[in-house]
C-alpha positions as a printed Julia matrix, in Angstrom:
127×3 Matrix{Float64}:
 -22.48   -0.45  127.48
 -23.55   -1.66  130.66
 -26.9    -2.84  130.88
 -28.56   -0.35  133.08
 -27.16    2.48  131.44
 -28.74    1.37  128.45
 -31.93    0.05  129.79
 -32.13    3.57  132.06
 -35.6     4.22  132.23
 -37.72    6.74  130.78
 -40.5     8.29  130.86
 -43.04    7.2   127.75
 -46.69    7.32  127.5
 -47.59    4.39  125.2
 -50.7     2.37  125.77
 -50.15   -1.13  127.73
 -49.85   -3.66  125.75
 -52.3    -6.59  126.58
 -50.38   -9.48  128.32
 -51.94  -12.55  126.65
 -51.52  -16.38  127.76
 -48.28  -17.83  124.93
 -47.45  -21.19  124.35
 -44.48  -21.09  122.88
 -44.98  -24.67  121.17
 -47.8   -22.34  119.08
 -46.22  -19.41  117.76
 -44.33  -18.49  114.54
 -41.54  -16.49  116.04
 -40.37  -15.09  112.9
 -43.34  -13.65  111.69
 -44.1   -12.07  115.12
 -40.71  -10.77  115.23
 -41.35   -9.4   111.53
 -44.36   -7.76  112.06
 -43.08   -6.03  115.53
 -40.18   -4.69  113.97
 -42.08   -3.52  111.39
 -44.15   -1.69  113.9
 -40.59   -0.66  115.43
 -41.63   -2.17  118.85
 -38.67   -3.25  119.68
 -39.71   -4.01  123.48
 -42.17   -6.81  122.1
 -39.56   -7.81  119.89
 -37.71   -8.5   122.77
 -40.6   -10.59  124.29
 -40.43  -12.58  120.97
 -36.63  -13.51  121.12
 -36.68  -14.48  125.07
 -39.89  -16.7   124.41
 -38.13  -17.84  121.41
 -34.94  -18.96  123.57
 -37.4   -20.83  126.18
 -39.21  -22.64  123.1
 -35.72  -23.71  122.2
 -34.6   -24.86  126.07
 -37.75  -26.32  125.73
 -36.81  -28.27  122.15
 -33.41  -29.52  123.68
 -34.99  -30.86  126.65
 -32.87  -28.56  128.79
 -35.99  -27.1   130.95
 -39.64  -28.45  130.77
 -41.87  -25.4   129.51
 -45.15  -24.84  131.22
 -47.04  -21.56  131.46
 -47.18  -21.76  134.98
 -43.4   -21.83  135.66
 -41.53  -18.66  136.49
 -38.61  -17.78  134.15
 -36.33  -17.88  137.39
 -37.92  -21.18  138.01
 -36.61  -22.51  134.97
 -32.86  -21.77  135.85
 -32.94  -24.65  138.47
 -33.82  -26.8   135.3
 -30.46  -25.86  133.82
 -27.69  -27.93  134.25
 -24.74  -26.19  132.17
 -23.5   -23.68  134.03
 -22.6   -21.4   131.32
 -26.14  -22.06  130.0
 -27.64  -20.84  133.13
 -25.65  -17.99  132.73
 -26.89  -16.68  129.98
 -30.46  -17.44  130.49
 -29.93  -15.56  133.56
 -28.38  -12.6   131.79
 -31.44  -12.69  129.09
 -33.67  -13.16  131.5
 -32.18   -9.86  133.31
 -32.4    -7.84  129.88
 -36.19   -9.11  129.35
 -37.18   -8.48  132.8
 -35.86   -5.01  132.58
 -37.57   -4.42  128.71
 -40.63   -6.15  129.36
 -41.65   -5.82  133.06
 -39.93   -2.7   133.65
 -41.53   -1.68  130.83
 -38.45    0.55  129.22
 -38.9     2.2   126.13
 -36.17    0.38  123.95
 -35.19    2.24  120.46
 -33.42    0.38  117.5
 -29.6     0.82  118.21
 -30.41   -0.48  122.04
 -32.66   -3.13  120.5
 -29.66   -4.32  118.5
 -27.32   -4.89  121.53
 -30.52   -7.23  122.85
 -31.16   -8.68  119.67
 -27.25  -10.09  119.96
 -27.23  -10.87  123.53
 -30.59  -12.68  122.63
 -28.95  -14.68  119.4
 -25.88  -15.23  121.3
 -27.43  -16.97  123.87
 -29.87  -18.99  121.13
 -26.92  -19.81  119.27
 -24.96  -21.71  122.67
 -28.45  -23.22  123.52
 -28.73  -24.6   119.9
 -24.92  -25.77  119.75
 -25.45  -28.32  122.93
 -25.43  -31.3   122.4
């Protein structure tokens, strides 16, 4: 399945989610993800999966997390080509879903979740 087909923009009428300042080092991702999924808010769940991966990259000292950095500024810090490629793919997905305000249903979320988790496993196995 092509990502662009999967994430085609559809007309939706949803209230805007308030963007708040997030410190990935202070977030309980398991609780946040469980709450988002319980509410069937797959778009927010996608955001938390992405932020969880940013925290892992920071914990593994692959990037230096900073609230003022953009997602794309992190790519220049990633030395490993495979991790950089996976990061760019997950960033593309996140940008489409979050900033593009694409609605995500349960099926689409399962695909997004698999991609995000695959990247998480790749980074977790990095020495």
